[in-house]
DSSP file (Angstrom, degrees, kcal/mol; ACC not computed):
  #  RESIDUE AA STRUCTURE BP1 BP2  ACC     N-H-->O    O-->H-N    N-H-->O    O-->H-N    TCO  KAPPA ALPHA  PHI   PSI    X-CA   Y-CA   Z-CA
    1    1 A X              0   0    0      0, 0.0     2,-0.3     0, 0.0     0, 0.0   0.000 360.0 360.0 360.0 145.4   90.9   65.2   70.4
    2    2 A X        -     0   0    0      1,-0.1     2,-0.3     0, 0.0     0, 0.0  -0.597 360.0-116.5 -87.8 142.8   89.7   63.0   73.2
    3    3 A X        -     0   0    0     -2,-0.3     2,-0.2     1,-0.1    -1,-0.1  -0.620  32.9-121.1 -78.0 140.3   87.2   60.3   72.8
    4    4 A X        -     0   0    0     -2,-0.3     2,-0.1     1,-0.1     3,-0.1  -0.518  28.7-107.7 -82.7 147.7   84.1   60.9   74.8
    5    5 A X        -     0   0    0     -2,-0.2    -1,-0.1     1,-0.1     3,-0.1  -0.409  40.1 -96.1 -72.0 148.4   83.1   58.3   77.4
    6    6 A X        -     0   0    0      1,-0.1    -1,-0.1    -2,-0.1     2,-0.0  -0.374  49.5-102.2 -61.6 136.8   80.1   56.1   76.7
    7    7 A X        -     0   0    0      1,-0.1     2,-0.4    -3,-0.1    -1,-0.1  -0.346  36.8-115.6 -69.8 144.6   77.1   57.6   78.4
    8    8 A X        -     0   0    0     -3,-0.1     2,-0.2     1,-0.1    -1,-0.1  -0.654  28.5-124.5 -80.5 127.2   76.1   55.8   81.6
    9    9 A X        -     0   0    0     -2,-0.4     2,-0.2     1,-0.1    -1,-0.1  -0.517  21.6-120.1 -71.9 136.8   72.8   54.1   81.5
   10   10 A X  S    S+     0   0    0     -2,-0.2     2,-0.1     2,-0.0    -1,-0.1  -0.509  72.7  14.0 -73.8 142.0   70.2   54.9   84.1
   11   11 A X  S    S-     0   0    0     -2,-0.2     2,-0.1     2,-0.0    -2,-0.0  -0.362 104.6 -25.0  97.8-177.6   68.8   52.2   86.3
   12   12 A X  S    S-     0   0    0      1,-0.1     2,-0.1    -2,-0.1    43,-0.1  -0.305  70.2 -98.1 -69.8 154.7   70.0   48.7   87.0
   13   13 A X        -     0   0    0     41,-0.2    41,-2.6     4,-0.1     2,-0.3  -0.504  43.9-160.5 -72.7 147.3   72.1   46.7   84.6
   14   14 A X  B >   -A   53   0A   0     39,-0.2     3,-2.7    -2,-0.1     4,-0.3  -0.931  39.9 -40.4-130.6 152.1   70.2   44.2   82.5
   15   15 A X  G >  S+     0   0    0     37,-2.5     3,-1.9    -2,-0.3    27,-0.1   0.029 130.4  13.8  39.3-117.7   70.9   41.0   80.4
   16   16 A X  G 3  S+     0   0    0      1,-0.3    -1,-0.3     3,-0.1    -3,-0.0   0.607 116.9  72.1 -67.9 -14.4   74.2   41.4   78.5
   17   17 A X  G <  S+     0   0    0     -3,-2.7     2,-0.8     2,-0.0    -1,-0.3   0.667  76.8  91.5 -71.9 -13.5   75.3   44.6   80.6
   18   18 A X    <   +     0   0    0     -3,-1.9    -1,-0.0    -4,-0.3    34,-0.0  -0.712  53.9 173.3 -85.9 113.2   75.9   42.3   83.5
   19   19 A X        +     0   0    0     -2,-0.8     2,-0.3     3,-0.0    -1,-0.1  -0.154  33.4 111.3-115.6  40.9   79.6   41.3   83.2
   20   20 A X        -     0   0    0      1,-0.1    18,-0.2    42,-0.0     3,-0.1  -0.829  69.1-125.0-110.4 154.1   80.4   39.4   86.3
   21   21 A X  S    S+     0   0    0     -2,-0.3    17,-2.5     1,-0.1    18,-0.4   0.914  90.0  18.2 -68.4 -41.2   81.2   35.6   86.0
   22   22 A X  E     -B   37   0A   0     15,-0.3    40,-0.4    16,-0.1     2,-0.3  -0.971  65.7-169.0-134.2 148.3   78.6   34.4   88.6
   23   23 A X  E     -B   36   0A   0     13,-2.7    13,-3.1    -2,-0.3     2,-0.8  -0.936  33.1-111.6-132.5 156.4   75.4   36.0   90.2
   24   24 A X  E     -Bc  35  63A   0     38,-2.5    40,-3.0    -2,-0.3     2,-0.4  -0.788  48.2-150.2 -83.0 110.2   73.2   35.2   93.0
   25   25 A X  E     -Bc  34  64A   0      9,-2.3     8,-3.3    -2,-0.8     9,-0.7  -0.718  25.2-174.3-103.1 134.6   70.0   34.3   91.1
   26   26 A X  E     -Bc  32  65A   0     38,-2.3    40,-2.5    -2,-0.4     6,-0.2  -0.986  26.6-140.4-117.5 121.6   66.4   34.6   92.0
   27   27 A X    >   -     0   0    0      4,-2.5     3,-2.2    -2,-0.5    18,-0.0  -0.100  32.2 -87.2 -78.1 178.4   64.1   33.0   89.4
   28   28 A X  T 3  S+     0   0    0      1,-0.3    -1,-0.1     2,-0.1    40,-0.1   0.788 126.5  53.8 -52.4 -34.2   60.8   34.3   88.1
   29   29 A X  T 3  S-     0   0    0      2,-0.1    -1,-0.3     1,-0.0    -2,-0.0   0.524 119.7-106.4 -84.2  -4.3   58.9   32.5   90.9
   30   30 A X  S <  S+     0   0    0     -3,-2.2     2,-0.3     1,-0.3    -2,-0.1   0.556  71.6 143.5  94.9   5.7   60.9   34.1   93.6
   31   31 A X        -     0   0    0      1,-0.1    -4,-2.5     2,-0.0     2,-0.7  -0.662  52.4-125.9 -89.9 135.5   62.9   31.0   94.5
   32   32 A X  E     -B   26   0A   0     -2,-0.3    -6,-0.2    -6,-0.2     3,-0.1  -0.686  24.5-175.4 -85.0 118.8   66.6   31.7   95.4
   33   33 A X  E     -     0   0A   0     -8,-3.3    -7,-0.2    -2,-0.7    -1,-0.2   0.487  33.4-132.9 -92.0  -3.6   68.8   29.5   93.1
   34   34 A X  E     -B   25   0A   0     -9,-0.7    -9,-2.3     2,-0.1    -1,-0.3  -0.310  59.4  -9.7  82.7-173.1   72.2   30.4   94.7
   35   35 A X  E    S+B   24   0A   0    -11,-0.2     2,-0.3    -3,-0.1   -11,-0.2  -0.433  75.0 175.4 -61.6 128.5   75.3   31.4   93.0
   36   36 A X  E     -B   23   0A   0    -13,-3.1   -13,-2.7    -2,-0.2     2,-0.1  -0.989  37.5-100.1-133.9 142.2   74.8   30.7   89.2
   37   37 A X  E  >  -B   22   0A   0     -2,-0.3     4,-2.3   -15,-0.2   -15,-0.3  -0.415  33.7-125.7 -60.0 141.5   77.1   31.4   86.2
   38   38 A X  H  > S+     0   0    0    -17,-2.5     4,-2.4     1,-0.2     5,-0.2   0.868 108.8  55.0 -58.9 -40.6   75.9   34.5   84.4
   39   39 A X  H  > S+     0   0    0    -18,-0.4     4,-2.1     1,-0.2    -1,-0.2   0.931 109.6  46.8 -65.0 -40.6   75.6   32.8   81.0
   40   40 A X  H  > S+     0   0    0      1,-0.2     4,-2.4     2,-0.2    -2,-0.2   0.922 112.0  51.2 -64.1 -42.1   73.2   30.1   82.6
   41   41 A X  H  X S+     0   0    0     -4,-2.3     4,-1.9     1,-0.2    -1,-0.2   0.878 108.8  50.8 -63.9 -35.5   71.2   32.8   84.2
   42   42 A X  H  X S+     0   0    0     -4,-2.4     4,-2.5     2,-0.2    -1,-0.2   0.882 109.1  51.3 -68.2 -38.6   70.8   34.6   80.9
   43   43 A X  H  X S+     0   0    0     -4,-2.1     4,-2.4    -5,-0.2    -2,-0.2   0.911 108.4  51.3 -66.1 -39.7   69.7   31.4   79.2
   44   44 A X  H  X S+     0   0    0     -4,-2.4     4,-1.6     2,-0.2    -2,-0.2   0.903 110.1  49.6 -63.1 -38.2   67.0   30.8   81.9
   45   45 A X  H  X>S+     0   0    0     -4,-1.9     5,-2.3     2,-0.2     4,-0.7   0.943 111.8  48.8 -65.0 -49.6   65.7   34.4   81.4
   46   46 A X  H ><5S+     0   0    0     -4,-2.5     3,-0.8     1,-0.2    -2,-0.2   0.885 108.9  51.9 -50.1 -47.8   65.6   34.0   77.7
   47   47 A X  H 3<5S+     0   0    0     -4,-2.4    -1,-0.2     1,-0.3    -2,-0.2   0.843 111.4  47.5 -58.9 -38.6   63.7   30.7   78.0
   48   48 A X  H 3<5S-     0   0    0     -4,-1.6    -1,-0.3    -3,-0.2    -2,-0.2   0.571 113.6-119.8 -81.7  -9.7   61.1   32.4   80.3
   49   49 A X  T <<5S+     0   0    0     -3,-0.8    -3,-0.2    -4,-0.7     2,-0.1   0.707  78.1 107.5  78.3  18.3   60.8   35.2   77.9
   50   50 A X      < -     0   0    0     -5,-2.3     2,-0.3    -6,-0.2    -1,-0.2  -0.382  67.9 -99.4-117.6-169.1   62.0   37.7   80.6
   51   51 A X  E     - D   0  67A   0     16,-2.4    16,-2.7    -2,-0.1     2,-0.7  -0.863  20.3-126.2-120.2 150.8   65.1   39.8   81.5
   52   52 A X  E     - D   0  66A   0     -2,-0.3   -37,-2.5    14,-0.2     2,-0.4  -0.897  36.0-170.2 -93.6 115.2   67.9   39.2   84.0
   53   53 A X  E     -AD  14  65A   0     12,-2.6    12,-3.0    -2,-0.7     2,-0.7  -0.934  23.7-130.0-112.7 130.4   68.0   42.3   86.2
   54   54 A X  E     + D   0  64A   0    -41,-2.6    10,-0.3    -2,-0.4     3,-0.3  -0.693  32.4 169.3 -81.9 110.5   70.7   43.3   88.6
   55   55 A X  E    S+     0   0A   0      8,-2.2     2,-0.5    -2,-0.7     9,-0.2   0.892  72.4  27.2 -93.6 -45.7   68.8   44.1   91.8
   56   56 A X  E >   + D   0  63A   0      7,-1.8     7,-1.6     1,-0.1     3,-1.1  -0.788  66.7 173.9-117.2  84.8   71.7   44.3   94.5
   57   57 A X  T 3  S+     0   0    0     -2,-0.5     5,-0.1    -3,-0.3    -1,-0.1   0.785  73.7  55.9 -64.3 -24.6   74.9   45.3   92.5
   58   58 A X  T 3  S+     0   0    0      3,-0.1    -1,-0.2     2,-0.1     4,-0.1   0.491  85.0  97.7 -91.5   2.5   77.1   45.8   95.5
   59   59 A X  S <  S-     0   0    0     -3,-1.1     2,-0.5     4,-0.1     3,-0.1  -0.352  86.2 -96.4 -77.1 167.5   76.6   42.3   97.0
   60   60 A X  S    S+     0   0    0      1,-0.3     2,-0.1     2,-0.1   -37,-0.1  -0.951 118.8  18.7-125.0 110.2   79.2   39.6   96.3
   61   61 A X  S    S-     0   0    0     -2,-0.5    -1,-0.3   -39,-0.3   -38,-0.2   0.701 111.7-111.1 -70.9 165.8   78.1   38.1   94.0
   62   62 A X        -     0   0    0    -40,-0.4   -38,-2.5    -5,-0.1     2,-0.5  -0.282  29.4-119.4 -58.0 139.6   75.6   40.6   92.7
   63   63 A X  E     -cD  24  56A   0     -7,-1.6    -8,-2.2   -40,-0.2    -7,-1.8  -0.749  34.4-175.5 -86.2 128.7   71.9   39.5   93.2
   64   64 A X  E     -cD  25  54A   0    -40,-3.0   -38,-2.3    -2,-0.5     2,-0.4  -0.920   8.2-157.5-123.6 148.7   70.1   39.2   89.9
   65   65 A X  E     -cD  26  53A   0    -12,-3.0   -12,-2.6    -2,-0.3     2,-0.7  -0.968  17.9-129.3-129.4 139.2   66.4   38.5   89.4
   66   66 A X  E     + D   0  52A   0    -40,-2.5     2,-0.3    -2,-0.4   -14,-0.2  -0.775  57.4 124.4 -81.9 116.2   64.5   37.1   86.4
   67   67 A X  E    S- D   0  51A   0    -16,-2.7   -16,-2.4    -2,-0.7     2,-0.8  -0.977  70.4 -77.3-161.6 169.6   61.7   39.4   85.7
   68   68 A X     >  -     0   0    0     -2,-0.3     4,-2.4   -18,-0.2     5,-0.1  -0.699  39.4-158.5 -77.2 111.4   60.0   41.7   83.1
   69   69 A X  H  > S+     0   0    0     -2,-0.8     4,-2.8     1,-0.2     5,-0.2   0.900  88.2  52.7 -64.8 -42.3   62.2   44.8   83.0
   70   70 A X  H  > S+     0   0    0      1,-0.2     4,-2.3     2,-0.2    -1,-0.2   0.936 112.3  44.4 -61.4 -43.4   59.6   47.1   81.5
   71   71 A X  H  > S+     0   0    0      2,-0.2     4,-2.6     1,-0.2     5,-0.2   0.903 112.3  54.4 -60.9 -44.1   57.1   46.2   84.3
   72   72 A X  H  X S+     0   0    0     -4,-2.4     4,-2.1     2,-0.2    -2,-0.2   0.925 109.9  45.8 -53.8 -52.7   59.9   46.6   86.8
   73   73 A X  H  X S+     0   0    0     -4,-2.8     4,-2.5     2,-0.2    -2,-0.2   0.903 111.1  53.2 -55.4 -47.9   60.6   50.1   85.5
   74   74 A X  H  X S+     0   0    0     -4,-2.3     4,-1.8     1,-0.2    -2,-0.2   0.899 110.3  45.8 -58.8 -42.6   57.0   51.1   85.6
   75   75 A X  H  X S+     0   0    0     -4,-2.6     4,-2.4     2,-0.2    -1,-0.2   0.842 110.8  54.0 -75.5 -29.6   56.5   50.0   89.1
   76   76 A X  H  X S+     0   0    0     -4,-2.1     4,-2.3    -5,-0.2    -2,-0.2   0.924 111.4  45.1 -64.7 -43.3   59.7   51.8   90.2
   77   77 A X  H  X S+     0   0    0     -4,-2.5     4,-2.0     2,-0.2    -2,-0.2   0.870 112.1  52.7 -63.4 -38.7   58.5   55.1   88.7
   78   78 A X  H  X S+     0   0    0     -4,-1.8     4,-2.0     2,-0.2    -2,-0.2   0.921 110.0  47.0 -63.7 -48.3   55.2   54.6   90.2
   79   79 A X  H  X S+     0   0    0     -4,-2.4     4,-2.5     1,-0.2    -2,-0.2   0.913 112.9  49.8 -61.1 -44.7   56.7   54.1   93.7
   80   80 A X  H  X S+     0   0    0     -4,-2.3     4,-2.1     1,-0.2    -1,-0.2   0.881 110.0  49.6 -60.7 -38.1   58.9   57.2   93.2
   81   81 A X  H  X S+     0   0    0     -4,-2.0     4,-1.8     2,-0.2    -1,-0.2   0.874 111.5  51.0 -70.2 -40.2   55.9   59.3   92.1
   82   82 A X  H  X S+     0   0    0     -4,-2.0     4,-1.8     1,-0.2    -2,-0.2   0.925 110.2  47.7 -60.2 -49.4   54.0   58.0   95.2
   83   83 A X  H  X S+     0   0    0     -4,-2.5     4,-1.1     1,-0.2    -2,-0.2   0.877 111.0  51.1 -63.1 -38.9   56.9   58.9   97.5
   84   84 A X  H  < S+     0   0    0     -4,-2.1    -1,-0.2     1,-0.2    -2,-0.2   0.875 109.2  52.8 -65.0 -36.1   57.2   62.4   95.9
   85   85 A X  H  < S+     0   0    0     -4,-1.8    -1,-0.2     1,-0.2    -2,-0.2   0.867 109.5  47.3 -66.2 -37.5   53.4   62.9   96.4
   86   86 A X  H  < S+     0   0    0     -4,-1.8    -1,-0.2    -5,-0.1     2,-0.2   0.677  88.5 107.3 -80.2 -18.2   53.6   62.1  100.1
   87   87 A X     <  -     0   0    0     -4,-1.1     2,-0.5    -5,-0.2    -3,-0.0  -0.431  61.4-145.8 -69.1 129.2   56.6   64.3  100.7
   88   88 A X        -     0   0    0     -2,-0.2     2,-0.7    32,-0.0    -1,-0.1  -0.852   7.5-141.0 -99.7 123.3   55.8   67.5  102.7
   89   89 A X        -     0   0    0     -2,-0.5     2,-0.6     1,-0.0    -2,-0.0  -0.757  16.5-141.1 -80.2 113.7   57.8   70.6  101.7
   90   90 A X        -     0   0    0     -2,-0.7     2,-0.2    31,-0.1    31,-0.1  -0.657  19.8-162.4 -79.0 117.9   58.6   72.4  104.9
   91   91 A X        -     0   0    0     -2,-0.6    31,-2.8    29,-0.0     2,-0.6  -0.586  16.3-129.3 -93.8 159.7   58.3   76.1  104.3
   92   92 A X  E     -e  122   0B   0     -2,-0.2     2,-0.3    29,-0.2    31,-0.2  -0.957  25.1-162.9-111.7 111.3   59.9   78.8  106.5
   93   93 A X  E     -e  123   0B   0     29,-2.7    31,-3.5    -2,-0.6     2,-0.5  -0.657   9.1-140.1 -87.7 146.5   57.2   81.5  107.4
   94   94 A X  E     -e  124   0B   0     -2,-0.3     2,-0.5    29,-0.2    31,-0.2  -0.928  13.6-168.9-120.5 132.8   58.3   84.8  108.7
   95   95 A X  E     -e  125   0B   0     29,-2.1    31,-3.2    -2,-0.5     2,-0.4  -0.970  14.9-151.8-113.5 123.9   56.6   86.8  111.5
   96   96 A X  E     +e  126   0B   0     -2,-0.5     2,-0.3    29,-0.2    31,-0.2  -0.857  18.5 176.7-102.1 134.4   57.9   90.5  111.9
   97   97 A X  E     -e  127   0B   0     29,-3.1    31,-2.4    -2,-0.4     2,-0.3  -0.806  19.6-144.8-126.1 162.0   57.8   92.1  115.4
   98   98 A X  E >   -e  128   0B   0     -2,-0.3     3,-1.4    29,-0.2    31,-0.1  -0.929  29.7-114.1-125.2 156.6   58.9   95.5  116.8
   99   99 A X  T 3  S+     0   0    0     29,-0.6     2,-0.1    -2,-0.3    -1,-0.1   0.885 114.4  49.0 -60.7 -35.6   60.2   95.9  120.3
  100  100 A X  T 3  S+     0   0    0     -3,-0.0    -1,-0.3     2,-0.0     2,-0.1  -0.079  79.3 156.6 -96.4  40.5   57.2   98.1  121.4
  101  101 A X    <   -     0   0    0     -3,-1.4     2,-0.0    -2,-0.1    -4,-0.0  -0.395  42.1-119.8 -66.6 140.0   54.5   95.8  120.1
  102  102 A X     >  -     0   0    0      1,-0.1     4,-2.3    -2,-0.1     5,-0.1  -0.310  23.0-112.3 -69.8 158.5   51.1   96.2  121.7
  103  103 A X  H  > S+     0   0    0      2,-0.2     4,-2.9     1,-0.2     5,-0.2   0.919 115.7  47.5 -60.1 -46.7   49.5   93.2  123.5
  104  104 A X  H  > S+     0   0    0      1,-0.2     4,-2.5     2,-0.2    -1,-0.2   0.928 112.8  48.2 -65.3 -42.3   46.7   92.7  121.0
  105  105 A X  H  > S+     0   0    0      1,-0.2     4,-2.5     2,-0.2    -1,-0.2   0.941 111.0  52.0 -62.7 -45.1   49.0   92.9  118.0
  106  106 A X  H  X S+     0   0    0     -4,-2.3     4,-2.7     1,-0.2    -1,-0.2   0.904 110.1  48.9 -54.6 -44.2   51.3   90.4  119.8
  107  107 A X  H  X S+     0   0    0     -4,-2.9     4,-2.0     1,-0.2    -1,-0.2   0.916 109.4  51.3 -65.9 -36.7   48.3   88.0  120.3
  108  108 A X  H  X S+     0   0    0     -4,-2.5     4,-1.9     2,-0.2    -2,-0.2   0.940 111.9  48.0 -63.4 -42.1   47.3   88.3  116.7
  109  109 A X  H  X S+     0   0    0     -4,-2.5     4,-2.4     1,-0.2    -2,-0.2   0.957 111.3  51.0 -59.1 -47.9   51.0   87.5  115.6
  110  110 A X  H  X S+     0   0    0     -4,-2.7     4,-2.4     1,-0.3    -1,-0.2   0.849 105.2  54.6 -67.2 -29.8   51.1   84.5  118.0
  111  111 A X  H  X S+     0   0    0     -4,-2.0     4,-1.7     2,-0.2    -1,-0.3   0.912 110.5  48.0 -64.8 -37.5   47.8   83.1  116.6
  112  112 A X  H  X S+     0   0    0     -4,-1.9     4,-2.1     1,-0.2    -2,-0.2   0.871 109.9  51.6 -68.8 -36.2   49.4   83.2  113.2
  113  113 A X  H  X S+     0   0    0     -4,-2.4     4,-2.0     1,-0.2    -2,-0.2   0.936 109.1  50.1 -69.1 -40.3   52.5   81.5  114.5
  114  114 A X  H  X S+     0   0    0     -4,-2.4     4,-1.7     1,-0.2    -1,-0.2   0.876 109.6  52.5 -61.4 -38.1   50.4   78.7  116.1
  115  115 A X  H  X S+     0   0    0     -4,-1.7     4,-1.4     1,-0.2    -1,-0.2   0.878 107.1  51.8 -68.2 -35.2   48.7   78.2  112.7
  116  116 A X  H  <>S+     0   0    0     -4,-2.1     5,-2.4     1,-0.2     4,-0.4   0.896 108.8  50.5 -58.4 -45.2   52.0   77.9  111.0
  117  117 A X  H ><5S+     0   0    0     -4,-2.0     3,-0.8     1,-0.2    -1,-0.2   0.840 105.9  55.4 -68.3 -32.9   53.1   75.2  113.4
  118  118 A X  H 3<5S+     0   0    0     -4,-1.7    -1,-0.2     1,-0.2    -2,-0.2   0.818 105.6  53.3 -68.2 -30.7   49.8   73.3  112.8
  119  119 A X  T 3<5S-     0   0    0     -4,-1.4    -1,-0.2    -3,-0.2    -2,-0.2   0.512 120.6-111.5 -79.1  -6.6   50.6   73.3  109.0
  120  120 A X  T < 5S+     0   0    0     -3,-0.8    -3,-0.2    -4,-0.4     2,-0.2   0.658  71.4 137.9  87.4  19.1   53.9   71.8  109.8
  121  121 A X      < -     0   0    0     -5,-2.4    53,-0.3    -6,-0.1    -1,-0.3  -0.537  53.5-120.1 -96.6 161.6   55.9   74.9  108.7
  122  122 A X  E     -e   92   0B   0    -31,-2.8   -29,-2.7    -2,-0.2     2,-0.5  -0.630  27.4-141.5 -91.4 158.7   59.0   76.5  110.5
  123  123 A X  E     -eF  93 172B   0     49,-2.6    49,-3.1   -31,-0.2     2,-0.7  -0.993   7.3-156.8-128.2 126.6   58.6   80.1  111.7
  124  124 A X  E     -eF  94 171B   0    -31,-3.5   -29,-2.1    -2,-0.5     2,-0.7  -0.931  12.4-155.0 -99.5 111.9   61.3   82.8  111.5
  125  125 A X  E     -eF  95 170B   0     45,-2.6    45,-1.6    -2,-0.7     2,-0.5  -0.788  10.6-167.5 -94.7 115.9   60.6   85.5  114.0
  126  126 A X  E     -eF  96 169B   0    -31,-3.2   -29,-3.1    -2,-0.7     2,-0.7  -0.875   7.4-164.7-108.2 125.5   62.2   88.7  113.0
  127  127 A X  E     -eF  97 168B   0     41,-2.8    41,-2.7    -2,-0.5     2,-0.5  -0.912  13.3-155.9-110.7 107.1   62.5   91.6  115.5
  128  128 A X  E     -eF  98 167B   0    -31,-2.4   -29,-0.6    -2,-0.7     2,-0.4  -0.666   3.8-157.6 -93.5 129.3   63.3   94.8  113.7
  129  129 A X        -     0   0    0     37,-2.6     2,-0.4    -2,-0.5     8,-0.0  -0.832   6.7-166.2-102.7 143.0   65.0   97.8  115.5
  130  130 A X    >   -     0   0    0     -2,-0.4     3,-2.4    37,-0.0     4,-0.2  -0.982  49.4 -41.4-123.8 143.1   64.8  101.3  114.4
  131  131 A X  G >  S+     0   0    0     -2,-0.4     3,-1.2     1,-0.3     4,-0.1  -0.163 128.5   3.2  53.8-122.9   66.8  104.3  115.4
  132  132 A X  G >  S+     0   0    0      1,-0.3     3,-1.8     2,-0.2     4,-0.3   0.588 113.8  83.5 -76.4 -10.2   67.5  104.4  119.2
  133  133 A X  G X  S+     0   0    0     -3,-2.4     3,-1.3     1,-0.3    -1,-0.3   0.751  76.3  71.9 -65.2 -17.0   65.7  101.1  119.8
  134  134 A X  G <  S+     0   0    0     -3,-1.2     3,-0.4     1,-0.3    -1,-0.3   0.720  87.7  62.3 -68.2 -20.9   69.0   99.5  118.8
  135  135 A X  G <  S+     0   0    0     -3,-1.8     2,-0.4     1,-0.2    -1,-0.3   0.680 101.2  53.2 -73.6 -17.2   70.4  100.7  122.2
  136  136 A X    X>  +     0   0    0     -3,-1.3     4,-0.9    -4,-0.3     3,-0.6  -0.554  58.6 147.2-121.4  66.4   67.8   98.5  124.1
  137  137 A X  H 3>  +     0   0    0     -3,-0.4     4,-2.6    -2,-0.4     5,-0.2   0.765  65.4  73.0 -71.2 -24.5   68.4   95.1  122.5
  138  138 A X  H 3> S+     0   0    0      1,-0.2     4,-2.7     2,-0.2    -1,-0.2   0.888  93.4  53.7 -54.9 -40.6   67.5   93.6  126.0
  139  139 A X  H <> S+     0   0    0     -3,-0.6     4,-1.6     1,-0.2    -1,-0.2   0.905 110.9  44.4 -60.9 -45.6   63.9   94.5  125.4
  140  140 A X  H  X S+     0   0    0     -4,-0.9     4,-2.2     2,-0.2    -2,-0.2   0.871 110.5  54.5 -66.4 -35.6   63.9   92.7  122.1
  141  141 A X  H  X S+     0   0    0     -4,-2.6     4,-2.1     1,-0.2    -2,-0.2   0.937 109.7  48.9 -61.5 -47.4   65.7   89.6  123.6
  142  142 A X  H  X S+     0   0    0     -4,-2.7     4,-2.0     1,-0.2    -1,-0.2   0.864 108.8  52.8 -65.4 -30.7   63.0   89.4  126.3
  143  143 A X  H  X S+     0   0    0     -4,-1.6     4,-2.1     2,-0.2    -1,-0.2   0.932 110.2  47.6 -66.9 -44.5   60.2   89.6  123.6
  144  144 A X  H  X S+     0   0    0     -4,-2.2     4,-2.1     1,-0.2    -2,-0.2   0.820 110.6  52.1 -64.8 -32.8   61.8   86.7  121.7
  145  145 A X  H  X S+     0   0    0     -4,-2.1     4,-2.9     2,-0.2    -1,-0.2   0.839 107.3  53.0 -69.8 -35.0   62.1   84.7  124.9
  146  146 A X  H  X S+     0   0    0     -4,-2.0     4,-2.3     2,-0.2    -2,-0.2   0.913 110.3  47.8 -72.3 -35.6   58.4   85.3  125.6
  147  147 A X  H  X S+     0   0    0     -4,-2.1     4,-1.6     2,-0.2    -2,-0.2   0.966 112.8  48.5 -62.8 -46.1   57.6   84.0  122.1
  148  148 A X  H  < S+     0   0    0     -4,-2.1     4,-0.3     1,-0.2    -2,-0.2   0.911 112.2  48.2 -58.6 -46.8   59.8   81.0  122.6
  149  149 A X  H >< S+     0   0    0     -4,-2.9     3,-1.0     1,-0.2     4,-0.3   0.896 111.0  50.7 -67.8 -37.2   58.2   80.2  126.1
  150  150 A X  H 3< S+     0   0    0     -4,-2.3     3,-0.3     1,-0.2    -1,-0.2   0.764 116.7  40.3 -69.0 -25.1   54.6   80.5  124.7
  151  151 A X  T >X S+     0   0    0     -4,-1.6     4,-2.1    -5,-0.2     3,-0.9   0.321  83.4 106.8-103.6  10.5   55.3   78.1  121.9
  152  152 A X  T <4 S+     0   0    0     -3,-1.0    -1,-0.2    -4,-0.3    -2,-0.1   0.803  76.8  54.5 -61.6 -30.9   57.4   75.7  124.0
  153  153 A X  T 34 S+     0   0    0     -3,-0.3    -1,-0.3    -4,-0.3    -2,-0.1   0.798 123.1  25.4 -72.7 -27.9   54.6   73.1  124.0
  154  154 A X  T <4 S+     0   0    0     -3,-0.9    21,-1.7     1,-0.1     2,-0.3   0.494 123.4  34.9-114.7  -5.0   54.3   73.0  120.2
  155  155 A X  E  <  -G  174   0B   0     -4,-2.1     2,-0.3    19,-0.3    19,-0.2  -0.972  59.4-144.2-148.6 158.2   57.7   74.1  118.8
  156  156 A X  E     -G  173   0B   0     17,-2.8    17,-2.6    -2,-0.3     2,-0.6  -0.921  33.9-104.1-120.7 150.4   61.4   73.8  119.6
  157  157 A X  E     +G  172   0B   0     -2,-0.3    15,-0.2    15,-0.2     3,-0.2  -0.632  34.6 177.1 -80.1 119.2   64.0   76.5  119.0
  158  158 A X  E    S+     0   0B   0     13,-1.7     2,-0.4    -2,-0.6    14,-0.2   0.826  74.7  23.3 -90.1 -33.7   66.1   75.7  116.0
  159  159 A X  E    S-G  171   0B   0     12,-2.2    12,-1.5     3,-0.0    -1,-0.3  -0.985  83.8-127.5-138.0 128.1   68.2   78.8  116.0
  160  160 A X  E     -     0   0B   0     -2,-0.4     9,-0.1    10,-0.2     2,-0.1  -0.237  46.2 -78.8 -67.4 155.2   68.7   81.0  119.1
  161  161 A X  E     +     0   0B   0      9,-0.1     2,-0.3   -20,-0.1     9,-0.2  -0.335  63.8 167.5 -54.3 129.8   68.0   84.7  119.0
  162  162 A X  E     -G  169   0B   0      7,-2.0     7,-3.0    -3,-0.1     2,-0.3  -0.988  36.9-107.1-146.3 155.0   70.9   86.5  117.2
  163  163 A X  E     -G  168   0B   0     -2,-0.3     2,-0.3     5,-0.2     5,-0.2  -0.643  27.8-179.2 -86.9 136.7   71.5   90.0  115.8
  164  164 A X  E >   -G  167   0B   0      3,-3.6     3,-1.3    -2,-0.3     2,-0.6  -0.817  66.3 -61.6-130.8  89.3   71.7   90.3  111.9
  165  165 A X  T 3  S-     0   0    0     -2,-0.3    -2,-0.0     1,-0.2     0, 0.0  -0.576 121.3  -9.9  73.2-117.7   72.3   94.0  111.2
  166  166 A X  T 3  S+     0   0    0     -2,-0.6   -37,-2.6    -3,-0.1     2,-0.4   0.265 127.3  68.6 -98.1  11.9   69.4   96.0  112.6
  167  167 A X  E <   -FG 128 164B   0     -3,-1.3    -3,-3.6   -39,-0.2     2,-0.5  -0.923  68.8-137.6-132.2 159.5   67.2   93.0  113.4
  168  168 A X  E     -FG 127 163B   0    -41,-2.7   -41,-2.8    -2,-0.4     2,-0.4  -0.944  26.0-162.0-112.4 130.9   67.2   90.1  115.8
  169  169 A X  E     +FG 126 162B   0     -7,-3.0    -7,-2.0    -2,-0.5     2,-0.3  -0.902  15.2 174.6-124.4 140.1   66.2   86.7  114.3
  170  170 A X  E     -F  125   0B   0    -45,-1.6   -45,-2.6    -2,-0.4     2,-0.4  -0.990  16.1-150.7-135.9 141.6   65.1   83.5  115.9
  171  171 A X  E     -FG 124 159B   0    -12,-1.5   -12,-2.2    -2,-0.3   -13,-1.7  -0.974  11.1-171.2-116.9 133.0   63.9   80.3  114.1
  172  172 A X  E     -FG 123 157B   0    -49,-3.1   -49,-2.6    -2,-0.4     2,-0.3  -0.902   3.7-162.4-114.0 150.0   61.4   77.9  115.6
  173  173 A X  E     - G   0 156B   0    -17,-2.6   -17,-2.8    -2,-0.3   -51,-0.2  -0.965  29.8-102.3-129.0 144.3   60.4   74.5  114.2
  174  174 A X  E       G   0 155B   0     -2,-0.3   -19,-0.3   -53,-0.3   -20,-0.1  -0.385 360.0 360.0 -66.8 149.2   57.3   72.4  115.0
  175  175 A X              0   0    0    -21,-1.7    -1,-0.1   -22,-0.0   -20,-0.1   0.358 360.0 360.0 -69.5 360.0   57.9   69.4  117.5
């Protein structure tokens, strides 16, 4: 039987987990102390009643700061939650058309397309062909070009019109 590897700890290394001979030390007041032996940095952290936390592990030597690790983790989690809250998930809304669509129906669909762009969503315009309509793909292509031209001021074409089975698909994204 093979021995299982020790589980990797999440987050930055702290205190005795830092196993490099020297570190670039930033003390509790934010002053840069320069390259310092790790043992000395650990002693300074213990005297202050705080933790030695590796902030930039890829630097040479790694940058470590003396701070309260619990408070540091709390602030990092708070920052991550705030970033998630501000993040906008872009949805892809679909508008279905037919080659022989009437002008009023077309206008209603275009109003919906504009509303989707105002909300920041992408729009997938699907043009469905039935029966003999498939022989007149040029009509469908012209209809999708008309949609593209009318939305040119507020959207850009992400995917050009292409056939997928019995339907022609085009994807537009807000500018």
